[in-house]
Biopython code that builds the backbone (N, CA, C, O; Angstrom):
import numpy as np
from Bio.PDB.StructureBuilder import StructureBuilder

atoms = [
    (1, "ILE", "N", (-79.974, 78.252, -36.114)),
    (1, "ILE", "CA", (-80.637, 77.047, -35.591)),
    (1, "ILE", "C", (-79.839, 75.799, -35.994)),
    (1, "ILE", "O", (-79.607, 74.917, -35.167)),
    (2, "PHE", "N", (-79.424, 75.727, -37.256)),
    (2, "PHE", "CA", (-78.664, 74.551, -37.689)),
    (2, "PHE", "C", (-77.353, 74.449, -36.911)),
    (2, "PHE", "O", (-76.932, 73.360, -36.520)),
    (3, "GLY", "N", (-76.719, 75.598, -36.694)),
    (3, "GLY", "CA", (-75.456, 75.589, -35.941)),
    (3, "GLY", "C", (-75.682, 75.042, -34.538)),
    (3, "GLY", "O", (-74.858, 74.284, -34.026)),
    (4, "TRP", "N", (-76.807, 75.428, -33.906)),
    (4, "TRP", "CA", (-77.088, 74.950, -32.551)),
    (4, "TRP", "C", (-77.294, 73.429, -32.555)),
    (4, "TRP", "O", (-76.856, 72.733, -31.639)),
    (5, "LEU", "N", (-77.969, 72.920, -33.603)),
    (5, "LEU", "CA", (-78.179, 71.470, -33.689)),
    (5, "LEU", "C", (-76.839, 70.754, -33.806)),
    (5, "LEU", "O", (-76.623, 69.721, -33.172)),
    (6, "ILE", "N", (-75.939, 71.306, -34.620)),
    (6, "ILE", "CA", (-74.618, 70.682, -34.793)),
    (6, "ILE", "C", (-73.869, 70.699, -33.465)),
    (6, "ILE", "O", (-73.264, 69.698, -33.080)),
    (7, "LEU", "N", (-73.906, 71.836, -32.760)),
    (7, "LEU", "CA", (-73.217, 71.918, -31.469)),
    (7, "LEU", "C", (-73.829, 70.921, -30.495)),
    (7, "LEU", "O", (-73.104, 70.272, -29.740)),
    (8, "GLY", "N", (-75.155, 70.792, -30.501)),
    (8, "GLY", "CA", (-75.822, 69.841, -29.609)),
    (8, "GLY", "C", (-75.350, 68.422, -29.897)),
    (8, "GLY", "O", (-75.109, 67.646, -28.972)),
    (9, "GLU", "N", (-75.218, 68.078, -31.182)),
    (9, "GLU", "CA", (-74.762, 66.735, -31.536)),
    (9, "GLU", "C", (-73.330, 66.527, -31.066)),
    (9, "GLU", "O", (-72.987, 65.453, -30.573)),
    (10, "GLU", "N", (-72.486, 67.556, -31.218)),
    (10, "GLU", "CA", (-71.100, 67.425, -30.773)),
    (10, "GLU", "C", (-71.051, 67.176, -29.274)),
    (10, "GLU", "O", (-70.281, 66.337, -28.806)),
    (11, "ILE", "N", (-71.871, 67.900, -28.521)),
    (11, "ILE", "CA", (-71.886, 67.724, -27.066)),
    (11, "ILE", "C", (-72.318, 66.298, -26.725)),
    (11, "ILE", "O", (-71.737, 65.671, -25.839)),
    (12, "GLN", "N", (-73.328, 65.785, -27.418)),
    (12, "GLN", "CA", (-73.784, 64.416, -27.147)),
    (12, "GLN", "C", (-72.665, 63.425, -27.436)),
    (12, "GLN", "O", (-72.410, 62.526, -26.635)),
    (13, "VAL", "N", (-71.997, 63.584, -28.574)),
    (13, "VAL", "CA", (-70.913, 62.659, -28.933)),
    (13, "VAL", "C", (-69.812, 62.729, -27.889)),
    (13, "VAL", "O", (-69.300, 61.698, -27.452)),
    (14, "ARG", "N", (-69.444, 63.952, -27.483)),
    (14, "ARG", "CA", (-68.374, 64.092, -26.484)),
    (14, "ARG", "C", (-68.775, 63.436, -25.174)),
    (14, "ARG", "O", (-67.962, 62.750, -24.554)),
    (15, "SER", "N", (-70.022, 63.636, -24.739)),
    (15, "SER", "CA", (-70.470, 63.046, -23.468)),
    (15, "SER", "C", (-70.479, 61.521, -23.571)),
    (15, "SER", "O", (-70.103, 60.832, -22.623)),
    (16, "ILE", "N", (-70.908, 60.990, -24.723)),
    (16, "ILE", "CA", (-70.936, 59.530, -24.903)),
    (16, "ILE", "C", (-69.513, 58.981, -24.887)),
    (16, "ILE", "O", (-69.239, 57.980, -24.226)),
    (17, "VAL", "N", (-68.610, 59.635, -25.615)),
    (17, "VAL", "CA", (-67.214, 59.174, -25.654)),
    (17, "VAL", "C", (-66.602, 59.269, -24.261)),
    (17, "VAL", "O", (-65.885, 58.365, -23.833)),
    (18, "GLY", "N", (-66.884, 60.363, -23.552)),
    (18, "GLY", "CA", (-66.329, 60.538, -22.203)),
    (18, "GLY", "C", (-66.811, 59.443, -21.269)),
    (18, "GLY", "O", (-66.010, 58.855, -20.542)),
    (19, "SER", "N", (-68.103, 59.162, -21.277)),
    (19, "SER", "CA", (-68.648, 58.115, -20.399)),
    (19, "SER", "C", (-68.064, 56.759, -20.788)),
    (19, "SER", "O", (-67.777, 55.939, -19.916)),
    (20, "ALA", "N", (-67.886, 56.516, -22.085)),
    (20, "ALA", "CA", (-67.319, 55.244, -22.538)),
    (20, "ALA", "C", (-65.887, 55.106, -22.027)),
    (20, "ALA", "O", (-65.501, 54.035, -21.559)),
    (21, "LEU", "N", (-65.093, 56.180, -22.112)),
    (21, "LEU", "CA", (-63.711, 56.132, -21.622)),
    (21, "LEU", "C", (-63.693, 55.848, -20.128)),
    (21, "LEU", "O", (-62.858, 55.080, -19.651)),
    (22, "ILE", "N", (-64.613, 56.466, -19.381)),
    (22, "ILE", "CA", (-64.670, 56.239, -17.930)),
    (22, "ILE", "C", (-64.988, 54.770, -17.651)),
    (22, "ILE", "O", (-64.365, 54.155, -16.786)),
    (23, "LEU", "N", (-65.956, 54.206, -18.381)),
    (23, "LEU", "CA", (-66.317, 52.798, -18.170)),
    (23, "LEU", "C", (-65.121, 51.900, -18.479)),
    (23, "LEU", "O", (-64.848, 50.957, -17.737)),
    (24, "VAL", "N", (-64.409, 52.186, -19.566)),
    (24, "VAL", "CA", (-63.234, 51.381, -19.930)),
    (24, "VAL", "C", (-62.172, 51.499, -18.840)),
    (24, "VAL", "O", (-61.546, 50.506, -18.473)),
    (25, "GLY", "N", (-61.968, 52.713, -18.321)),
    (25, "GLY", "CA", (-60.972, 52.921, -17.262)),
    (25, "GLY", "C", (-61.324, 52.115, -16.025)),
    (25, "GLY", "O", (-60.461, 51.456, -15.446)),
    (26, "VAL", "N", (-62.583, 52.162, -15.617)),
    (26, "VAL", "CA", (-63.014, 51.401, -14.431)),
    (26, "VAL", "C", (-62.839, 49.904, -14.676)),
    (26, "VAL", "O", (-62.418, 49.172, -13.780)),
    (27, "TYR", "N", (-63.159, 49.451, -15.879)),
    (27, "TYR", "CA", (-63.026, 48.033, -16.219)),
    (27, "TYR", "C", (-61.566, 47.593, -16.130)),
    (27, "TYR", "O", (-61.266, 46.534, -15.580)),
    (28, "LEU", "N", (-60.650, 48.414, -16.676)),
    (28, "LEU", "CA", (-59.222, 48.076, -16.623)),
    (28, "LEU", "C", (-58.738, 48.053, -15.183)),
    (28, "LEU", "O", (-57.965, 47.172, -14.808)),
    (29, "VAL", "N", (-59.180, 49.008, -14.365)),
    (29, "VAL", "CA", (-58.763, 49.051, -12.954)),
    (29, "VAL", "C", (-59.237, 47.785, -12.245)),
    (29, "VAL", "O", (-58.500, 47.205, -11.448)),
    (30, "ASN", "N", (-60.461, 47.359, -12.533)),
    (30, "ASN", "CA", (-60.989, 46.143, -11.901)),
    (30, "ASN", "C", (-60.162, 44.929, -12.324)),
    (30, "ASN", "O", (-59.892, 44.054, -11.501)),
    (31, "LEU", "N", (-59.757, 44.865, -13.588)),
    (31, "LEU", "CA", (-58.944, 43.738, -14.053)),
    (31, "LEU", "C", (-57.610, 43.723, -13.313)),
    (31, "LEU", "O", (-57.160, 42.664, -12.878)),
    (32, "GLN", "N", (-56.976, 44.878, -13.166)),
    (32, "GLN", "CA", (-55.692, 44.945, -12.463)),
    (32, "GLN", "C", (-55.866, 44.533, -11.009)),
    (32, "GLN", "O", (-55.015, 43.828, -10.467)),
    (33, "ALA", "N", (-56.950, 44.958, -10.366)),
    (33, "ALA", "CA", (-57.202, 44.607, -8.963)),
    (33, "ALA", "C", (-57.356, 43.093, -8.838)),
    (33, "ALA", "O", (-56.841, 42.497, -7.892)),
    (34, "ARG", "N", (-58.056, 42.469, -9.777)),
    (34, "ARG", "CA", (-58.235, 41.015, -9.721)),
    (34, "ARG", "C", (-56.902, 40.309, -9.909)),
    (34, "ARG", "O", (-56.632, 39.313, -9.238)),
    (35, "ARG", "N", (-56.064, 40.809, -10.811)),
    (35, "ARG", "CA", (-54.764, 40.176, -11.051)),
    (35, "ARG", "C", (-53.894, 40.256, -9.802)),
    (35, "ARG", "O", (-53.194, 39.298, -9.473)),
    (36, "ARG", "N", (-53.932, 41.406, -9.092)),
    (36, "ARG", "CA", (-53.111, 41.565, -7.890)),
    (36, "ARG", "C", (-53.518, 40.556, -6.824)),
    (36, "ARG", "O", (-52.667, 40.005, -6.126)),
    (37, "ARG", "N", (-54.831, 40.314, -6.698)),
    (37, "ARG", "CA", (-55.291, 39.363, -5.686)),
    (37, "ARG", "C", (-54.869, 37.949, -6.085)),
    (37, "ARG", "O", (-55.159, 36.992, -5.366)),
]
sb = StructureBuilder()
sb.init_structure("model")
sb.init_model(0)
sb.init_chain("A")
sb.init_seg("    ")
for serial, (resi, resn, name, xyz) in enumerate(atoms, 1):
    if name == "N":
        sb.init_residue(resn, " ", resi, " ")
    sb.init_atom(name, np.array(xyz, "f"), 0.0, 1.0, " ", f" {name:<3s}", serial, name[0])
structure = sb.get_structure()
């Protein structure tokens, strides 16, 4: 049971980090698009 809780926490952290990276990527792309215009 404890192992499952640890794995669950790891999955949450990975999903949060992944979504954060995606948001940062989209933000950087938007900045580059604005600079080009």
